C-alpha positions, 0 to 999 in steps of 0.5 A: 613454735611454728619455726622449730616445727618446720625445722623438724620437718626439714631435718626429717626430709633431708634425712630421707633425702641422704637415704636416697642419696646412699641408695643411689650410690649402692645402685651405681655400684651394683650396676658396675658389678652386675655389668662386669658380671655379665660380660665375664657370663657372656664370654663363659657361656659362648666358650661353653656352648662352642664346647657343647657343640664340638662335643655334639659333633663328637658323640654323633661320630661315636654313635656311627662308630659304634653302630659300624662295630655292631654290624661287624660284630652281628656278621661275625656272629653269623659266620661263626654260626654257619661254622657251627652248623657246618661242624654239626653237619660235618660238611667242614670241621673246625677245631671246638676250641677255636669255635668256642674262642671265636662264639665268645669274642663274637658275644663279647663284641656284640655286647659292647657294641650294643652298650657303647651305642646307648653311651654314645646316645646318652652322650649326645643328649648330654651334650644337647643338654650342655648346648641348651644349658650354654644358651640359656647362660647367655640369656642370663648373661644379657638378662644381668646386662639389662638388670645393670642397665636399669639399675644404673638409670635408677641411680641417675633418677635418684641422684637427680631428685636428690640434686632438685631437692637440695636445690630447693626446685619447685614441688612439681619438679620434685615430685616429677623426679620422684615418679621417675625414679619410683617408675624405674623401681618398677622396671628394676623389679622387673628385671629381677624377675627375668633373671630369677626365672632364668635361674630357675630354667638353668636349675632345672636344665642342671638337674636334667643333665646330672641324671642323664651323667648318673644314667651313662656312668651307670651304663659305663659300669655295666660295660665294664663289667662284661667279661672279656674272653 
């Protein structure tokens, strides 16, 4: 009876060992996948960051251009207003049709310039969020790489534990190996939480980006509704 009990216990232990070994193989495969994913994300986020920086510089130039156009439009409006005043005082007569056309073009250009400044400023905000988002994606890539490394270490610790069990090592060695992989499991959970937090940050920034793009689209529609003389 005692022999049968020992055999039963040994069988149960061996089942646990085999399960841990299977998990170790899964963790090793997962670590390889996570590493490749992190490398791709690092490369992609760098391209996104470069693109966002270039867009930010472009938006700064567009803002300057729009402000310059507004200055020209405001100057033209002043000139047209003076011409209208001159007509009223009969100091110097201009054609009423000509003045009306100039007035319409002046008003149109001023409205377009003002709204274009807002559009460009929103474009700059968008590029800044995109740049921030790209930087956060780089953080995510680094976090995923860290996760891959601790998962890889976990698989090695698990393989070590399995090996000691199968070799019939001392209880102390087996116990130490078990504690080692259990501690590593805790590190894996911490890294997973870090990855999840960055994902949450990314979602928030993506929502902000969507809101800004919506505002910009509304301004573009508003600009297109301004009647050309």
